[in-house]
mmCIF file of the C-alpha atoms, coordinates in Angstrom:
data_MODEL
# 
_entry.id   MODEL 
# 
loop_
_atom_site.group_PDB 
_atom_site.id 
_atom_site.type_symbol 
_atom_site.label_atom_id 
_atom_site.label_alt_id 
_atom_site.label_comp_id 
_atom_site.label_asym_id 
_atom_site.label_entity_id 
_atom_site.label_seq_id 
_atom_site.pdbx_PDB_ins_code 
_atom_site.Cartn_x 
_atom_site.Cartn_y 
_atom_site.Cartn_z 
_atom_site.occupancy 
_atom_site.B_iso_or_equiv 
_atom_site.pdbx_formal_charge 
_atom_site.auth_seq_id 
_atom_site.auth_comp_id 
_atom_site.auth_asym_id 
_atom_site.auth_atom_id 
_atom_site.pdbx_PDB_model_num 
ATOM 1   C CA . UNK A 1 1   ? 4.709   19.093  -12.562 1.00 0.00 ? 1   UNK A CA 1 
ATOM 2   C CA . UNK A 1 2   ? 7.510   21.254  -11.227 1.00 0.00 ? 2   UNK A CA 1 
ATOM 3   C CA . UNK A 1 3   ? 10.770  19.290  -10.728 1.00 0.00 ? 3   UNK A CA 1 
ATOM 4   C CA . UNK A 1 4   ? 14.345  20.141  -10.159 1.00 0.00 ? 4   UNK A CA 1 
ATOM 5   C CA . UNK A 1 5   ? 16.269  17.218  -11.141 1.00 0.00 ? 5   UNK A CA 1 
ATOM 6   C CA . UNK A 1 6   ? 20.070  17.727  -11.362 1.00 0.00 ? 6   UNK A CA 1 
ATOM 7   C CA . UNK A 1 7   ? 19.556  21.384  -11.960 1.00 0.00 ? 7   UNK A CA 1 
ATOM 8   C CA . UNK A 1 8   ? 22.455  23.859  -11.565 1.00 0.00 ? 8   UNK A CA 1 
ATOM 9   C CA . UNK A 1 9   ? 22.114  27.198  -9.839  1.00 0.00 ? 9   UNK A CA 1 
ATOM 10  C CA . UNK A 1 10  ? 22.621  30.358  -11.647 1.00 0.00 ? 10  UNK A CA 1 
ATOM 11  C CA . UNK A 1 11  ? 26.413  30.268  -10.767 1.00 0.00 ? 11  UNK A CA 1 
ATOM 12  C CA . UNK A 1 12  ? 26.634  26.889  -12.639 1.00 0.00 ? 12  UNK A CA 1 
ATOM 13  C CA . UNK A 1 13  ? 27.338  24.790  -9.615  1.00 0.00 ? 13  UNK A CA 1 
ATOM 14  C CA . UNK A 1 14  ? 25.374  21.615  -8.909  1.00 0.00 ? 14  UNK A CA 1 
ATOM 15  C CA . UNK A 1 15  ? 23.371  21.535  -5.695  1.00 0.00 ? 15  UNK A CA 1 
ATOM 16  C CA . UNK A 1 16  ? 22.068  18.106  -4.583  1.00 0.00 ? 16  UNK A CA 1 
ATOM 17  C CA . UNK A 1 17  ? 19.357  19.647  -2.518  1.00 0.00 ? 17  UNK A CA 1 
ATOM 18  C CA . UNK A 1 18  ? 17.736  20.589  -5.658  1.00 0.00 ? 18  UNK A CA 1 
ATOM 19  C CA . UNK A 1 19  ? 17.557  17.026  -6.993  1.00 0.00 ? 19  UNK A CA 1 
ATOM 20  C CA . UNK A 1 20  ? 14.186  16.199  -5.591  1.00 0.00 ? 20  UNK A CA 1 
ATOM 21  C CA . UNK A 1 21  ? 10.578  16.847  -6.651  1.00 0.00 ? 21  UNK A CA 1 
ATOM 22  C CA . UNK A 1 22  ? 9.457   20.245  -5.266  1.00 0.00 ? 22  UNK A CA 1 
ATOM 23  C CA . UNK A 1 23  ? 5.858   20.269  -6.378  1.00 0.00 ? 23  UNK A CA 1 
ATOM 24  C CA . UNK A 1 24  ? 3.958   17.252  -7.574  1.00 0.00 ? 24  UNK A CA 1 
ATOM 25  C CA . UNK A 1 25  ? 0.687   17.355  -9.245  1.00 0.00 ? 25  UNK A CA 1 
ATOM 26  C CA . UNK A 1 26  ? -1.900  14.625  -8.805  1.00 0.00 ? 26  UNK A CA 1 
ATOM 27  C CA . UNK A 1 27  ? -1.319  13.010  -12.269 1.00 0.00 ? 27  UNK A CA 1 
ATOM 28  C CA . UNK A 1 28  ? 2.396   12.662  -11.652 1.00 0.00 ? 28  UNK A CA 1 
ATOM 29  C CA . UNK A 1 29  ? 1.862   11.022  -8.208  1.00 0.00 ? 29  UNK A CA 1 
ATOM 30  C CA . UNK A 1 30  ? -0.573  8.518   -9.805  1.00 0.00 ? 30  UNK A CA 1 
ATOM 31  C CA . UNK A 1 31  ? 1.789   7.884   -12.738 1.00 0.00 ? 31  UNK A CA 1 
ATOM 32  C CA . UNK A 1 32  ? 4.609   6.882   -10.385 1.00 0.00 ? 32  UNK A CA 1 
ATOM 33  C CA . UNK A 1 33  ? 2.452   4.032   -9.420  1.00 0.00 ? 33  UNK A CA 1 
ATOM 34  C CA . UNK A 1 34  ? 1.737   3.038   -13.015 1.00 0.00 ? 34  UNK A CA 1 
ATOM 35  C CA . UNK A 1 35  ? -1.777  4.819   -13.092 1.00 0.00 ? 35  UNK A CA 1 
ATOM 36  C CA . UNK A 1 36  ? -2.301  7.270   -15.881 1.00 0.00 ? 36  UNK A CA 1 
ATOM 37  C CA . UNK A 1 37  ? -5.083  9.878   -15.407 1.00 0.00 ? 37  UNK A CA 1 
ATOM 38  C CA . UNK A 1 38  ? -7.307  7.998   -17.836 1.00 0.00 ? 38  UNK A CA 1 
ATOM 39  C CA . UNK A 1 39  ? -7.069  4.839   -15.736 1.00 0.00 ? 39  UNK A CA 1 
ATOM 40  C CA . UNK A 1 40  ? -7.862  6.713   -12.558 1.00 0.00 ? 40  UNK A CA 1 
ATOM 41  C CA . UNK A 1 41  ? -11.491 6.933   -13.453 1.00 0.00 ? 41  UNK A CA 1 
ATOM 42  C CA . UNK A 1 42  ? -13.888 4.356   -11.959 1.00 0.00 ? 42  UNK A CA 1 
ATOM 43  C CA . UNK A 1 43  ? -13.497 1.090   -13.941 1.00 0.00 ? 43  UNK A CA 1 
ATOM 44  C CA . UNK A 1 44  ? -15.949 -1.705  -14.128 1.00 0.00 ? 44  UNK A CA 1 
ATOM 45  C CA . UNK A 1 45  ? -14.753 -4.000  -11.392 1.00 0.00 ? 45  UNK A CA 1 
ATOM 46  C CA . UNK A 1 46  ? -15.726 -7.013  -9.582  1.00 0.00 ? 46  UNK A CA 1 
ATOM 47  C CA . UNK A 1 47  ? -18.620 -7.255  -6.991  1.00 0.00 ? 47  UNK A CA 1 
ATOM 48  C CA . UNK A 1 48  ? -18.125 -9.736  -4.157  1.00 0.00 ? 48  UNK A CA 1 
ATOM 49  C CA . UNK A 1 49  ? -20.427 -12.615 -3.892  1.00 0.00 ? 49  UNK A CA 1 
ATOM 50  C CA . UNK A 1 50  ? -20.179 -15.134 -1.029  1.00 0.00 ? 50  UNK A CA 1 
ATOM 51  C CA . UNK A 1 51  ? -19.355 -18.574 -2.284  1.00 0.00 ? 51  UNK A CA 1 
ATOM 52  C CA . UNK A 1 52  ? -18.989 -21.952 -0.669  1.00 0.00 ? 52  UNK A CA 1 
ATOM 53  C CA . UNK A 1 53  ? -17.105 -22.074 2.611   1.00 0.00 ? 53  UNK A CA 1 
ATOM 54  C CA . UNK A 1 54  ? -17.977 -18.366 3.229   1.00 0.00 ? 54  UNK A CA 1 
ATOM 55  C CA . UNK A 1 55  ? -15.239 -17.268 0.784   1.00 0.00 ? 55  UNK A CA 1 
ATOM 56  C CA . UNK A 1 56  ? -16.077 -14.043 -0.937  1.00 0.00 ? 56  UNK A CA 1 
ATOM 57  C CA . UNK A 1 57  ? -15.934 -14.319 -4.659  1.00 0.00 ? 57  UNK A CA 1 
ATOM 58  C CA . UNK A 1 58  ? -16.014 -11.304 -6.987  1.00 0.00 ? 58  UNK A CA 1 
ATOM 59  C CA . UNK A 1 59  ? -18.255 -10.730 -9.942  1.00 0.00 ? 59  UNK A CA 1 
ATOM 60  C CA . UNK A 1 60  ? -17.894 -8.094  -12.636 1.00 0.00 ? 60  UNK A CA 1 
ATOM 61  C CA . UNK A 1 61  ? -19.497 -4.902  -11.093 1.00 0.00 ? 61  UNK A CA 1 
ATOM 62  C CA . UNK A 1 62  ? -18.074 -2.354  -8.613  1.00 0.00 ? 62  UNK A CA 1 
ATOM 63  C CA . UNK A 1 63  ? -15.417 0.376   -8.297  1.00 0.00 ? 63  UNK A CA 1 
ATOM 64  C CA . UNK A 1 64  ? -11.738 0.646   -8.633  1.00 0.00 ? 64  UNK A CA 1 
ATOM 65  C CA . UNK A 1 65  ? -11.231 0.637   -4.910  1.00 0.00 ? 65  UNK A CA 1 
ATOM 66  C CA . UNK A 1 66  ? -12.900 -2.742  -4.527  1.00 0.00 ? 66  UNK A CA 1 
ATOM 67  C CA . UNK A 1 67  ? -10.240 -4.183  -6.729  1.00 0.00 ? 67  UNK A CA 1 
ATOM 68  C CA . UNK A 1 68  ? -7.365  -2.987  -4.586  1.00 0.00 ? 68  UNK A CA 1 
ATOM 69  C CA . UNK A 1 69  ? -4.537  -5.237  -3.380  1.00 0.00 ? 69  UNK A CA 1 
ATOM 70  C CA . UNK A 1 70  ? -5.383  -4.374  0.209   1.00 0.00 ? 70  UNK A CA 1 
ATOM 71  C CA . UNK A 1 71  ? -8.938  -5.947  -0.236  1.00 0.00 ? 71  UNK A CA 1 
ATOM 72  C CA . UNK A 1 72  ? -7.515  -8.847  -1.973  1.00 0.00 ? 72  UNK A CA 1 
ATOM 73  C CA . UNK A 1 73  ? -5.028  -9.404  0.944   1.00 0.00 ? 73  UNK A CA 1 
ATOM 74  C CA . UNK A 1 74  ? -7.937  -9.462  3.258   1.00 0.00 ? 74  UNK A CA 1 
ATOM 75  C CA . UNK A 1 75  ? -9.848  -11.887 1.122   1.00 0.00 ? 75  UNK A CA 1 
ATOM 76  C CA . UNK A 1 76  ? -6.749  -14.132 0.857   1.00 0.00 ? 76  UNK A CA 1 
ATOM 77  C CA . UNK A 1 77  ? -6.296  -14.114 4.687   1.00 0.00 ? 77  UNK A CA 1 
ATOM 78  C CA . UNK A 1 78  ? -9.849  -15.014 5.141   1.00 0.00 ? 78  UNK A CA 1 
ATOM 79  C CA . UNK A 1 79  ? -9.362  -17.895 2.665   1.00 0.00 ? 79  UNK A CA 1 
ATOM 80  C CA . UNK A 1 80  ? -6.126  -19.007 4.602   1.00 0.00 ? 80  UNK A CA 1 
ATOM 81  C CA . UNK A 1 81  ? -8.236  -18.919 7.903   1.00 0.00 ? 81  UNK A CA 1 
ATOM 82  C CA . UNK A 1 82  ? -10.692 -21.335 6.471   1.00 0.00 ? 82  UNK A CA 1 
ATOM 83  C CA . UNK A 1 83  ? -8.293  -24.003 5.366   1.00 0.00 ? 83  UNK A CA 1 
ATOM 84  C CA . UNK A 1 84  ? -7.069  -26.948 7.409   1.00 0.00 ? 84  UNK A CA 1 
ATOM 85  C CA . UNK A 1 85  ? -3.660  -26.373 9.036   1.00 0.00 ? 85  UNK A CA 1 
ATOM 86  C CA . UNK A 1 86  ? -3.215  -23.120 7.100   1.00 0.00 ? 86  UNK A CA 1 
ATOM 87  C CA . UNK A 1 87  ? -2.060  -24.781 3.917   1.00 0.00 ? 87  UNK A CA 1 
ATOM 88  C CA . UNK A 1 88  ? -3.143  -23.096 0.589   1.00 0.00 ? 88  UNK A CA 1 
ATOM 89  C CA . UNK A 1 89  ? -2.587  -24.019 -3.124  1.00 0.00 ? 89  UNK A CA 1 
ATOM 90  C CA . UNK A 1 90  ? -1.993  -20.728 -4.855  1.00 0.00 ? 90  UNK A CA 1 
ATOM 91  C CA . UNK A 1 91  ? -3.631  -21.959 -8.047  1.00 0.00 ? 91  UNK A CA 1 
ATOM 92  C CA . UNK A 1 92  ? -6.751  -22.857 -6.098  1.00 0.00 ? 92  UNK A CA 1 
ATOM 93  C CA . UNK A 1 93  ? -6.702  -19.510 -4.228  1.00 0.00 ? 93  UNK A CA 1 
ATOM 94  C CA . UNK A 1 94  ? -6.464  -17.693 -7.451  1.00 0.00 ? 94  UNK A CA 1 
ATOM 95  C CA . UNK A 1 95  ? -9.535  -19.499 -8.663  1.00 0.00 ? 95  UNK A CA 1 
ATOM 96  C CA . UNK A 1 96  ? -11.380 -19.092 -5.435  1.00 0.00 ? 96  UNK A CA 1 
ATOM 97  C CA . UNK A 1 97  ? -10.752 -15.458 -5.225  1.00 0.00 ? 97  UNK A CA 1 
ATOM 98  C CA . UNK A 1 98  ? -11.402 -14.923 -8.996  1.00 0.00 ? 98  UNK A CA 1 
ATOM 99  C CA . UNK A 1 99  ? -8.069  -13.411 -9.646  1.00 0.00 ? 99  UNK A CA 1 
ATOM 100 C CA . UNK A 1 100 ? -7.097  -13.160 -13.231 1.00 0.00 ? 100 UNK A CA 1 
ATOM 101 C CA . UNK A 1 101 ? -3.555  -12.191 -12.586 1.00 0.00 ? 101 UNK A CA 1 
ATOM 102 C CA . UNK A 1 102 ? -1.692  -14.671 -10.361 1.00 0.00 ? 102 UNK A CA 1 
ATOM 103 C CA . UNK A 1 103 ? 0.958   -11.872 -9.922  1.00 0.00 ? 103 UNK A CA 1 
ATOM 104 C CA . UNK A 1 104 ? -1.420  -10.163 -7.454  1.00 0.00 ? 104 UNK A CA 1 
ATOM 105 C CA . UNK A 1 105 ? -1.459  -13.455 -5.397  1.00 0.00 ? 105 UNK A CA 1 
ATOM 106 C CA . UNK A 1 106 ? 2.288   -13.668 -5.653  1.00 0.00 ? 106 UNK A CA 1 
ATOM 107 C CA . UNK A 1 107 ? 2.676   -10.138 -4.481  1.00 0.00 ? 107 UNK A CA 1 
ATOM 108 C CA . UNK A 1 108 ? 0.764   -10.880 -1.273  1.00 0.00 ? 108 UNK A CA 1 
ATOM 109 C CA . UNK A 1 109 ? 2.592   -14.169 -0.574  1.00 0.00 ? 109 UNK A CA 1 
ATOM 110 C CA . UNK A 1 110 ? 5.917   -12.517 -1.094  1.00 0.00 ? 110 UNK A CA 1 
ATOM 111 C CA . UNK A 1 111 ? 5.168   -9.956  1.563   1.00 0.00 ? 111 UNK A CA 1 
ATOM 112 C CA . UNK A 1 112 ? 3.722   -12.433 3.919   1.00 0.00 ? 112 UNK A CA 1 
ATOM 113 C CA . UNK A 1 113 ? 6.744   -14.763 3.470   1.00 0.00 ? 113 UNK A CA 1 
ATOM 114 C CA . UNK A 1 114 ? 9.119   -11.762 3.824   1.00 0.00 ? 114 UNK A CA 1 
ATOM 115 C CA . UNK A 1 115 ? 7.756   -10.803 7.269   1.00 0.00 ? 115 UNK A CA 1 
ATOM 116 C CA . UNK A 1 116 ? 7.809   -14.572 8.312   1.00 0.00 ? 116 UNK A CA 1 
ATOM 117 C CA . UNK A 1 117 ? 4.055   -15.241 8.412   1.00 0.00 ? 117 UNK A CA 1 
ATOM 118 C CA . UNK A 1 118 ? 3.948   -17.871 5.702   1.00 0.00 ? 118 UNK A CA 1 
ATOM 119 C CA . UNK A 1 119 ? 6.394   -20.294 4.244   1.00 0.00 ? 119 UNK A CA 1 
ATOM 120 C CA . UNK A 1 120 ? 6.515   -22.087 0.905   1.00 0.00 ? 120 UNK A CA 1 
ATOM 121 C CA . UNK A 1 121 ? 6.182   -25.801 1.024   1.00 0.00 ? 121 UNK A CA 1 
ATOM 122 C CA . UNK A 1 122 ? 6.481   -26.263 -2.687  1.00 0.00 ? 122 UNK A CA 1 
ATOM 123 C CA . UNK A 1 123 ? 6.214   -24.127 -5.874  1.00 0.00 ? 123 UNK A CA 1 
ATOM 124 C CA . UNK A 1 124 ? 2.506   -23.145 -5.428  1.00 0.00 ? 124 UNK A CA 1 
ATOM 125 C CA . UNK A 1 125 ? 1.823   -24.412 -1.876  1.00 0.00 ? 125 UNK A CA 1 
ATOM 126 C CA . UNK A 1 126 ? 2.133   -22.040 1.170   1.00 0.00 ? 126 UNK A CA 1 
ATOM 127 C CA . UNK A 1 127 ? 1.583   -22.669 4.826   1.00 0.00 ? 127 UNK A CA 1 
ATOM 128 C CA . UNK A 1 128 ? 0.762   -20.197 7.610   1.00 0.00 ? 128 UNK A CA 1 
ATOM 129 C CA . UNK A 1 129 ? 3.319   -20.146 10.272  1.00 0.00 ? 129 UNK A CA 1 
ATOM 130 C CA . UNK A 1 130 ? 2.642   -16.827 11.925  1.00 0.00 ? 130 UNK A CA 1 
ATOM 131 C CA . UNK A 1 131 ? 0.886   -18.258 14.985  1.00 0.00 ? 131 UNK A CA 1 
ATOM 132 C CA . UNK A 1 132 ? -2.622  -19.442 15.530  1.00 0.00 ? 132 UNK A CA 1 
ATOM 133 C CA . UNK A 1 133 ? -5.167  -18.159 13.048  1.00 0.00 ? 133 UNK A CA 1 
ATOM 134 C CA . UNK A 1 134 ? -8.239  -16.782 14.522  1.00 0.00 ? 134 UNK A CA 1 
ATOM 135 C CA . UNK A 1 135 ? -11.307 -18.088 12.762  1.00 0.00 ? 135 UNK A CA 1 
ATOM 136 C CA . UNK A 1 136 ? -13.737 -15.402 11.499  1.00 0.00 ? 136 UNK A CA 1 
ATOM 137 C CA . UNK A 1 137 ? -16.335 -14.522 14.123  1.00 0.00 ? 137 UNK A CA 1 
ATOM 138 C CA . UNK A 1 138 ? -14.478 -16.270 16.959  1.00 0.00 ? 138 UNK A CA 1 
ATOM 139 C CA . UNK A 1 139 ? -13.525 -14.100 19.895  1.00 0.00 ? 139 UNK A CA 1 
ATOM 140 C CA . UNK A 1 140 ? -10.392 -15.446 21.549  1.00 0.00 ? 140 UNK A CA 1 
ATOM 141 C CA . UNK A 1 141 ? -9.330  -12.188 23.162  1.00 0.00 ? 141 UNK A CA 1 
ATOM 142 C CA . UNK A 1 142 ? -10.292 -11.345 26.807  1.00 0.00 ? 142 UNK A CA 1 
ATOM 143 C CA . UNK A 1 143 ? -12.192 -8.113  27.122  1.00 0.00 ? 143 UNK A CA 1 
ATOM 144 C CA . UNK A 1 144 ? -9.274  -6.422  28.713  1.00 0.00 ? 144 UNK A CA 1 
ATOM 145 C CA . UNK A 1 145 ? -7.060  -7.550  25.762  1.00 0.00 ? 145 UNK A CA 1 
ATOM 146 C CA . UNK A 1 146 ? -9.601  -6.264  23.305  1.00 0.00 ? 146 UNK A CA 1 
ATOM 147 C CA . UNK A 1 147 ? -9.706  -2.886  24.978  1.00 0.00 ? 147 UNK A CA 1 
ATOM 148 C CA . UNK A 1 148 ? -5.882  -2.606  24.912  1.00 0.00 ? 148 UNK A CA 1 
ATOM 149 C CA . UNK A 1 149 ? -5.912  -3.630  21.252  1.00 0.00 ? 149 UNK A CA 1 
ATOM 150 C CA . UNK A 1 150 ? -8.496  -0.967  20.528  1.00 0.00 ? 150 UNK A CA 1 
ATOM 151 C CA . UNK A 1 151 ? -6.482  1.690   22.312  1.00 0.00 ? 151 UNK A CA 1 
ATOM 152 C CA . UNK A 1 152 ? -3.357  0.552   20.463  1.00 0.00 ? 152 UNK A CA 1 
ATOM 153 C CA . UNK A 1 153 ? -5.100  0.889   17.223  1.00 0.00 ? 153 UNK A CA 1 
ATOM 154 C CA . UNK A 1 154 ? -6.285  4.369   18.097  1.00 0.00 ? 154 UNK A CA 1 
ATOM 155 C CA . UNK A 1 155 ? -2.802  5.418   19.148  1.00 0.00 ? 155 UNK A CA 1 
ATOM 156 C CA . UNK A 1 156 ? -1.282  3.931   15.925  1.00 0.00 ? 156 UNK A CA 1 
ATOM 157 C CA . UNK A 1 157 ? -3.853  5.917   13.902  1.00 0.00 ? 157 UNK A CA 1 
ATOM 158 C CA . UNK A 1 158 ? -3.008  9.171   15.836  1.00 0.00 ? 158 UNK A CA 1 
ATOM 159 C CA . UNK A 1 159 ? 0.702   8.409   15.227  1.00 0.00 ? 159 UNK A CA 1 
ATOM 160 C CA . UNK A 1 160 ? 0.338   7.810   11.551  1.00 0.00 ? 160 UNK A CA 1 
ATOM 161 C CA . UNK A 1 161 ? -1.786  11.050  11.277  1.00 0.00 ? 161 UNK A CA 1 
ATOM 162 C CA . UNK A 1 162 ? 1.023   12.952  13.085  1.00 0.00 ? 162 UNK A CA 1 
ATOM 163 C CA . UNK A 1 163 ? 3.637   11.285  10.827  1.00 0.00 ? 163 UNK A CA 1 
ATOM 164 C CA . UNK A 1 164 ? 1.740   12.411  7.648   1.00 0.00 ? 164 UNK A CA 1 
ATOM 165 C CA . UNK A 1 165 ? 1.528   16.066  9.005   1.00 0.00 ? 165 UNK A CA 1 
ATOM 166 C CA . UNK A 1 166 ? 5.281   16.078  9.877   1.00 0.00 ? 166 UNK A CA 1 
ATOM 167 C CA . UNK A 1 167 ? 6.006   14.680  6.382   1.00 0.00 ? 167 UNK A CA 1 
ATOM 168 C CA . UNK A 1 168 ? 3.957   17.612  4.911   1.00 0.00 ? 168 UNK A CA 1 
ATOM 169 C CA . UNK A 1 169 ? 5.745   20.190  6.971   1.00 0.00 ? 169 UNK A CA 1 
ATOM 170 C CA . UNK A 1 170 ? 9.098   18.751  6.065   1.00 0.00 ? 170 UNK A CA 1 
ATOM 171 C CA . UNK A 1 171 ? 8.210   18.919  2.424   1.00 0.00 ? 171 UNK A CA 1 
ATOM 172 C CA . UNK A 1 172 ? 7.148   22.511  2.784   1.00 0.00 ? 172 UNK A CA 1 
ATOM 173 C CA . UNK A 1 173 ? 10.294  23.409  4.708   1.00 0.00 ? 173 UNK A CA 1 
ATOM 174 C CA . UNK A 1 174 ? 12.478  21.978  1.999   1.00 0.00 ? 174 UNK A CA 1 
ATOM 175 C CA . UNK A 1 175 ? 10.570  23.920  -0.647  1.00 0.00 ? 175 UNK A CA 1 
ATOM 176 C CA . UNK A 1 176 ? 11.065  27.102  1.317   1.00 0.00 ? 176 UNK A CA 1 
ATOM 177 C CA . UNK A 1 177 ? 14.707  26.533  1.718   1.00 0.00 ? 177 UNK A CA 1 
ATOM 178 C CA . UNK A 1 178 ? 15.212  25.868  -2.048  1.00 0.00 ? 178 UNK A CA 1 
ATOM 179 C CA . UNK A 1 179 ? 13.208  28.993  -2.868  1.00 0.00 ? 179 UNK A CA 1 
ATOM 180 C CA . UNK A 1 180 ? 15.334  31.075  -0.431  1.00 0.00 ? 180 UNK A CA 1 
ATOM 181 C CA . UNK A 1 181 ? 18.434  29.577  -1.938  1.00 0.00 ? 181 UNK A CA 1 
ATOM 182 C CA . UNK A 1 182 ? 17.335  30.400  -5.460  1.00 0.00 ? 182 UNK A CA 1 
ATOM 183 C CA . UNK A 1 183 ? 16.377  33.964  -4.474  1.00 0.00 ? 183 UNK A CA 1 
ATOM 184 C CA . UNK A 1 184 ? 19.883  34.502  -2.880  1.00 0.00 ? 184 UNK A CA 1 
ATOM 185 C CA . UNK A 1 185 ? 21.532  33.044  -5.952  1.00 0.00 ? 185 UNK A CA 1 
ATOM 186 C CA . UNK A 1 186 ? 19.533  35.387  -8.233  1.00 0.00 ? 186 UNK A CA 1 
ATOM 187 C CA . UNK A 1 187 ? 20.380  38.338  -6.099  1.00 0.00 ? 187 UNK A CA 1 
ATOM 188 C CA . UNK A 1 188 ? 24.080  37.402  -6.085  1.00 0.00 ? 188 UNK A CA 1 
ATOM 189 C CA . UNK A 1 189 ? 24.235  37.073  -9.850  1.00 0.00 ? 189 UNK A CA 1 
ATOM 190 C CA . UNK A 1 190 ? 22.419  40.215  -10.571 1.00 0.00 ? 190 UNK A CA 1 
ATOM 191 C CA . UNK A 1 191 ? 24.794  42.302  -8.559  1.00 0.00 ? 191 UNK A CA 1 
# 
């Protein structure tokens, strides 16, 4: 990894624009999320099996991606949809979803609570308050609403792609500016 954290130019002055990561290698990006290169390889993970009430329960086979927090969130929301009045006991949810670390369930509920979609009724009981839950397989949208939703999703995907491209270009421009600045500093010091 090539970083410039708190470095000084050849003239000895500190330049804040040099305090950011210029080039990141893949291992460093993963380690910032707590993943070491050794852990990045496919692990033995849980395969999903449909249990009672149509809830997907994991077994012990699969890939690392199948263990992601995003997929666990989808499974948690499916569980939430199948409950009466949107009330869920988090201990039961952890068992039903075969989650060994309750912290992962708490991560999900903290985000949902933060955006106002659920509220805590007691220590381990939450209730959906984000509007009427659509049951799996039930179409409640009118065709024109579905079409609009589809177009909005496409537009969102395009905007996210454009944003990633702009972020990449911005990163490159910052690197070029720093390189030019360093080249000027070297020329200035050598004369």
